[in-house]
C-alpha positions in Angstrom: 13.1 37.9 60.7 11.7 36.7 57.3 8.1 35.6 57.3 8.8 33.3 54.3 10.2 30.5 56.4 8.1 27.3 56.3 8.7 24.9 59.2 9.9 21.4 58.0 7.6 18.5 58.6 8.9 15.4 60.3 9.7 13.0 57.4 9.5 10.0 59.7 6.5 10.6 62.0 6.5 7.0 63.1 10.0 6.3 64.2 11.0 3.1 66.1 13.8 3.0 68.7 17.2 2.4 67.1 20.0 0.4 68.8 23.2 2.0 69.9 26.0 1.6 67.4 28.8 -0.9 67.8 32.0 1.2 68.5 35.0 1.3 68.4 36.3 -0.6 65.4 38.6 -3.5 66.4 42.2 -2.7 66.0 42.8 -5.7 63.8 39.9 -5.0 61.4 40.7 -5.4 57.7 38.2 -4.7 55.0 39.1 -6.6 51.8 37.9 -5.8 48.3 39.0 -6.7 44.8 41.2 -3.7 44.1 42.0 -2.3 47.6 42.3 -3.4 51.2 41.6 -1.1 54.1 43.5 -1.8 57.3 43.7 0.2 60.5 46.3 2.9 60.2 49.4 2.7 62.4 52.3 5.2 62.7 54.5 2.9 60.6 52.2 3.8 57.6 53.4 7.4 57.8 56.0 7.2 55.0 53.7 5.3 52.7 50.9 7.8 53.2 53.2 10.7 52.8 54.5 9.3 49.5 51.0 8.7 48.2 49.9 12.2 49.0 53.0 14.1 47.7 51.2 15.7 44.8 50.3 19.4 45.6 46.8 18.8 44.0 45.9 16.6 47.0 46.2 19.5 49.4 44.2 22.1 47.5 41.0 21.8 49.6 42.1 20.1 52.8 41.8 21.5 56.3 45.1 19.9 57.4 48.6 20.1 56.0 50.8 17.2 56.9 53.3 16.9 54.1 56.3 15.1 55.7 56.6 11.6 57.1 57.4 13.0 60.5 54.2 15.1 60.5 52.2 12.1 59.4 53.7 10.0 62.1 52.7 12.6 64.7 49.2 13.0 63.3 48.5 9.2 63.1 49.8 8.7 66.7 47.6 11.5 68.0 44.5 10.4 66.1 44.8 6.8 67.5 43.7 8.2 70.8 40.7 10.2 69.5 37.6 8.4 70.7 35.3 9.3 67.8 38.0 8.7 65.1 39.1 5.5 63.2 41.7 6.0 60.5 42.2 3.5 57.6 45.2 3.0 55.2 44.2 2.3 51.6 46.4 -0.4 50.1 46.2 -1.7 46.5 45.6 -5.5 46.0 46.1 -5.2 42.3 48.0 -2.9 39.9 46.3 0.4 39.1 47.8 2.9 36.6 51.3 1.6 37.1 51.1 1.4 40.9 51.8 -2.2 42.0 49.8 -4.3 44.4 50.9 -3.5 48.0 51.3 0.2 47.4 49.7 2.6 49.9 47.6 5.0 47.8 45.7 7.0 50.5 43.9 7.3 53.7 40.3 7.6 54.9 38.5 7.5 58.3 35.4 7.3 60.3 35.1 10.5 62.3 32.8 12.5 64.5 31.3 9.2 65.5 28.5 9.0 68.1 27.6 5.5 69.1 24.7 6.8 71.2 23.2 8.5 68.2 24.2 5.7 65.8 25.9 8.1 63.3 29.4 8.6 61.9 31.1 10.4 59.1 33.4 9.1 56.3 36.0 11.7 55.7 39.7 12.5 56.1 40.0 11.0 52.6 42.8 11.6 50.3 44.3 9.5 47.5 47.3 9.5 45.2 46.1 11.3 42.0 47.1 8.3 39.9 44.0 6.5 41.4 41.6 9.3 41.0 38.7 8.3 38.7 39.4 4.5 39.2 37.7 1.8 41.2 39.6 2.8 44.3 37.2 5.4 45.7 33.9 3.7 45.1 35.3 0.4 46.4 36.7 2.1 49.5 33.3 3.7 50.1 31.4 0.5 49.6 33.6 -1.3 52.1 33.3 1.5 54.7 29.5 1.9 54.2 29.0 -1.9 54.6 31.0 -1.9 57.8 29.1 1.2 59.1 25.6 0.0 58.4 25.9 -3.8 58.6 28.5 -4.2 61.3 28.3 -1.0 63.4 24.5 -0.6 63.0 24.8 3.0 62.1 21.6 4.9 61.2 23.4 7.7 59.4 26.7 8.2 57.6 27.6 11.7 56.7 30.1 13.0 54.0 31.3 16.6 53.8 33.5 18.5 51.3 34.7 22.0 50.5 32.2 24.0 48.4 35.1 24.7 46.0 35.9 21.0 45.6 33.6 20.2 42.7 35.4 17.0 41.9 34.7 15.7 45.4 31.1 16.8 45.4 30.5 14.9 42.1 32.2 11.8 43.5 30.0 11.9 46.7 26.9 12.4 44.7 27.8 9.4 42.4 27.9 7.2 45.5 24.1 7.7 45.9 24.4 10.1 48.9 21.7 12.7 49.4 22.7 16.4 49.3 21.6 18.1 52.5 22.9 21.7 52.0 25.7 24.0 52.8 27.1 24.9 56.2 28.3 28.5 55.7 31.7 29.6 57.0 32.0 26.2 58.7 35.7 25.2 58.8 39.1 26.7 58.4 41.2 25.6 55.5 45.0 24.9 55.8 45.7 28.3 54.2 43.7 30.1 57.0 40.6 30.9 55.0 37.2 29.8 56.1 35.3 27.4 53.9 31.7 26.7 53.2 31.1 23.0 53.6 28.8 20.9 51.5 27.0 18.2 53.4 25.7 14.8 52.1 24.4 11.8 53.9 23.2 8.2 53.6 20.7 6.8 56.1 20.0 3.2 56.9 16.8 3.1 55.0 18.7 4.2 51.8 21.6 1.9 52.3 20.3 -1.2 50.4 19.8 0.9 47.2 23.1 2.7 47.6 24.9 -0.7 48.2 23.3 -2.2 45.1 24.2 0.9 43.0 27.8 0.7 44.0 28.0 -3.1 43.4 26.6 -2.5 39.9 29.0 0.3 39.3 31.9 -1.9 40.3 30.7 -4.8 38.1 30.2 -7.1 41.1 30.6 -7.4 44.8 34.2 -6.9 45.8 33.7 -9.0 48.9 31.9 -11.8 47.1 
């Protein structure tokens, strides 16, 4: 055992009790922004999600591999019964890079949620490459983070990505999330290899600054 380890001091030595989070998300919840709308995913969204994620680049770093409408239908139906999971379908409200309003461009989710511990994770996120680098991801994250902190009373929101997925790591960092480290040999990729996972988080005390940064980046509040 190394004698170089320095125990970590408690960063919040005076810590008030925190309320239990509000969970689950109502089945009719809709989060509306300027460019996108998030609605609870249903099996009927399978074909639209499948079409949005048909580009092979989408699957390079993912831990699942649902590439047909039938596979997506089965996956969505199964996840609807997962108690710690809430899947959203990302739908355009305006044209983006030739994709018209009303087009499904991806999916995302709350996962590994613990209402008792007031924490959740934003993940299971994939988009049509035509919307990469646009307003879609930051607006999606702003809507989800607002729901998590302001409606569900979460104290922590976690985001994870493959150590090889540099594009995703940069995107998460630009949100204002704090890098926490790497979980080594953490999770199996779809190809059978085991990935190291990079972990970021946002806690409730950081949320106002993160929110304001995202609103500024988007040029205004998408829910205003």
